[in-house]
C-alpha positions, 0 to 999 in steps of 0.5 A, spaced: 500 499 500 506 504 500 506 505 493 499 507 492 499 512 498 506 515 494 502 515 487 496 518 491 500 523 494 504 525 488 498 525 483 493 529 488 498 535 488 497 541 485 498 549 484 503 552 489 504 545 493 506 541 487 511 546 485 514 548 491 515 540 492 518 540 486 523 545 487 524 543 495 526 535 491 531 539 487 535 543 493 541 541 496 541 540 503 545 547 504 539 551 502 534 546 507 538 548 513 538 554 517 544 556 520 540 560 526 534 556 528 532 563 532 533 567 526 526 569 523 529 572 517 533 567 515 526 563 514 523 569 511 528 569 506 528 562 504 520 562 503 521 568 498 527 564 495 522 558 494 517 563 491 522 566 486 524 558 484 517 556 483 515 562 478 520 559 474 516 553 473 509 556 474 507 555 466 510 547 466 504 542 465 502 539 472 503 532 470 510 534 467 512 536 474 508 530 477 513 525 472 519 529 474 518 528 481 516 521 480 522 520 476 527 523 481 524 518 486 526 513 482 533 516 480 535 516 488 534 509 489 537 508 482 531 504 479 530 502 472 524 506 469 524 506 462 519 500 461 514 502 466 508 502 460 502 499 464 499 500 470 501 494 473 509 496 472 507 503 475 504 500 481 510 495 482 515 501 481 511 506 486 511 500 491 519 499 490 520 506 491 516 507 497 518 501 501 526 503 499 524 510 502 521 507 508 527 503 509 531 508 508 528 512 513 529 507 518 536 506 517 537 513 518 532 514 524 532 507 527 527 509 533 522 510 528 520 503 526 516 506 521 512 501 516 509 505 512 509 512 509 504 514 514 508 512 520 514 517 516 510 523 516 507 522 523 514 521 526 516 527 522 511 531 525 513 529 532 520 531 531 518 537 529 514 538 535 520 537 539 524 542 535 518 547 537 519 545 544 526 547 544 524 553 541 519 555 546 524 554 551 529 559 548 524 564 546 522 571 549 517 572 554 512 575 549 513 570 544 512 565 549 506 568 551 503 568 544 504 561 544 500 559 550 494 564 548 494 560 541 494 554 544 489 555 549 485 558 543 486 551 539 484 547 545 477 551 545 476 549 538 477 542 539 471 537 538 469 535 545 472 528 544 479 530 543 478 536 548 476 532 554 483 528 552 487 535 552 484 538 558 486 531 562 493 534 562 490 540 566 491 539 573 485 544 575 482 549 571 485 551 564 489 558 565 494 562 562 499 560 568 497 552 568 498 552 560 505 555 562 507 550 567 505 544 562 509 547 556 515 547 561 514 541 564 511 537 558 511 541 552 507 541 546 509 534 545 504 532 550 498 535 546 501 531 540 500 525 543 493 526 545 491 526 538 489 520 534 494 518 528 489 520 522 487 527 526 491 531 520 486 537 521 487 537 528 494 537 527 494 542 521 491 547 527 496 545 532 502 547 527 498 553 525 498 555 532 505 553 534 509 556 527 509 563 529 515 561 534 519 560 528 516 565 522 512 571 522 509 569 515 503 564 515 501 560 510 495 555 508 495 548 512 497 545 506 503 549 505 505 549 512 511 544 510 513 546 504 514 553 505 517 551 512 522 545 509 528 548 513 525 547 519 523 540 518 530 539 515 533 542 522 528 538 526 531 532 522 538 534 524 536 535 531 534 528 532 540 525 536 540 519 531 542 522 525 548 526 528 553 520 526 549 519 519 549 526 517 554 525 511 549 519 509 543 523 510 544 529 507 543 527 500 536 523 502 533 530 507 531 534 500 527 528 497 524 527 505 522 534 505 519 533 499 515 527 500 513 529 507 510 535 504 506 531 498 504 526 504 501 532 508 498 536 503 494 529 501 492 528 508 490 535 510 486 536 503 486 530 498 484 524 502 477 522 498 479 525 491 478 520 485 485 519 481 486 517 474 493 514 474 493 513 467 496 521 466 502 519 469 503 513 464 501 517 458 506 523 459 512 518 460 509 515 454 509 521 450 516 523 453 519 517 451 516 517 444 519 523 443 526 521 446 526 515 441 524 520 435 530 524 437 534 518 437 532 516 430 533 523 427 540 523 431 542 517 428 540 518 421 543 525 421 550 521 423 549 517 418 548 523 413 554 526 416 559 521 415 556 519 408 557 527 406 564 527 409 566 520 405 563 524 399 567 530 401 573 526 402 573 522 395 571 529 392 577 533 395 582 526 392 579 527 385 580 535 386 587 534 387 588 529 381 585 533 377 589 539 379 595 535 378 593 533 371 592 540 370 599 542 372 602 537 368 598 539 362 599 546 363 607 544 364 607 541 357 604 546 353 609 552 356 614 547 354 612 546 347 610 554 347 617 555 349 620 550 343 616 555 338 619 561 342 626 557 341 625 556 334 622 563 332 629 566 336 633 562 331 629 563 324 630 569 320 623 572 321 624 577 316 623 572 311 616 570 314 610 573 310 604 572 315 600 578 315 600 585 318 600 584 325 605 579 325 610 583 320 609 589 326 611 584 331 617 582 327 619 589 326 619 591 333 622 584 335 628 586 330 629 593 333 629 590 340 634 585 338 639 590 334 638 594 340 641 589 345 646 587 340 648 594 340 648 595 347 652 588 348 657 590 343 658 596 347 659 593 353 665 588 350 669 594 347 676 594 351 681 600 352 686 602 358 685 602 365 683 609 365 678 608 360 675 603 363 674 606 369 671 612 366 666 608 363 664 604 369 657 608 370 655 608 363 657 600 362 652 599 368 646 604 365 647 600 359 647 593 362 640 595 365 637 598 359 640 591 356 636 587 360 630 591 359 630 591 352 631 583 352 625 582 357 621 586 352 624 582 346 622 575 350 615 578 351 614 579 343 616 572 342 611 570 347 606 575 343 608 572 337 607 565 339 600 566 342 599 569 335 601 564 331 597 558 335 590 563 335 591 563 328 594 556 326 600 560 322 604 555 318 609 555 323 612 549 327 605 546 325 607 539 329 608 543 335 602 546 334 598 540 333 601 537 339 599 544 343 592 544 341 591 536 343 594 538 350 589 544 350 583 540 349 585 535 354 586 541 359 579 544 357 576 538 359 580 537 365 578 545 367 571 543 366 571 537 370 575 540 376 570 546 376 564 541 376 567 538 382 569 544 386 561 546 385 559 539 387 564 540 393 561 546 395 555 544 395 556 537 399 559 541 405 554 546 405 549 540 406 554 537 411 554 544 415 546 544 415 546 536 417 551 537 422 547 543 425 541 538 425 545 533 428 547 538 434 540 540 435 538 533 436 543 531 440 542 537 445 535 536 445 537 528 447 541 531 453 536 536 455 531 530 456 535 525 459 537 531 464 530 533 465 527 526 465 531 520 469 531 513 466 531 515 458 539 514 458 542 508 459 544 507 466 549 501 468 548 502 476 546 497 482 540 499 486 541 502 493 541 497 498 
């Protein structure tokens, strides 16, 4: 029955109560443990921070918070949840979580000897009232008086059956002085002991009367536990049993605070509510399908990225090979052009009759050749030492001019070669034929190279888009795994 009690408490939680339980379950112990139990400002600050964190999840569907809380409990005990798809499996998992929760509680609070979640709640209330008794002893006279008055009012409003049992604690009449004596001698716990285990409405009014000892801000009965979680945690830590087990207990205490809060809300407000457990299964099924869908998309994207990377690698290899062929062909063509220029350089170009354009280039070439020859001739004139010294600077100028003229002459030869090839002049015909064949191969190679380069750019663009999708899928998978325990494969041994 513990499992059903846990599920019922969880699924009946709603509104601020559910939001506060969710936030508290995610807190670390440091946020639930006040350093000074008599400092009211510290508790008020916690309540304000809690409300701020609750606002962040205010728009989150309640069924999603139910699921995350349930998975958080399973995660603490390292229980597998991925195959929980039927009512029976859900009940079985809930029972396992609840039983392990009670066992863990008994391990930390051995004196409690709890058999059910109801026992845990009852023991936590007992611990809290012990904390209230400790607080009363160090409270100011004014605070003590306020509590005495509140308890007297509480007794007056009790049903007669329970009022009679409480009044037995008073030796004579019920007065402020008598109340002071009972609180000093027996404490608030004496009133708690007179109430039956299931009288949560009476316990609620008792806690409302006691709470001003700690905090000035009051909340409705169902929020008493959640909005004062540090006090309930402190009540646990004040127990002498937990002192030696504090390090072991700290990870458990936020979960304990959340479960006690859920149980308390259920007992105070929802004990007779009908419930449909299917909502939790439907939500889990929806989350799991979404997760699997992203896994499939991720695998397809990974496959596509790998395929595109293979195409890119092969394309780059082909481009490298085509560029190598282009380089070889260009080198051969340049070599053959050089052969034509060499032959032109050996010919008597004046004897060629190849049209007006060619004739002008030949004339320009011959004029440059004569200038170069003349400059070289002057540079080779020999004389006495004084004459050579006198001509040194002029000779340097002639060397420069000679080199410039020679470069211009070679440019003319290159232009003549290109003109001959472009117009298929009857000069070096065999070489021209060979160049033409190589040029055709080069043109085909360049066309193929451009096609490969365009295809490579398109493939890289596709890979970029697909890689972006893959990253988005991976990010969503990680987000879902972080939010919902049980989606990722976890090889963990259950907590004993």
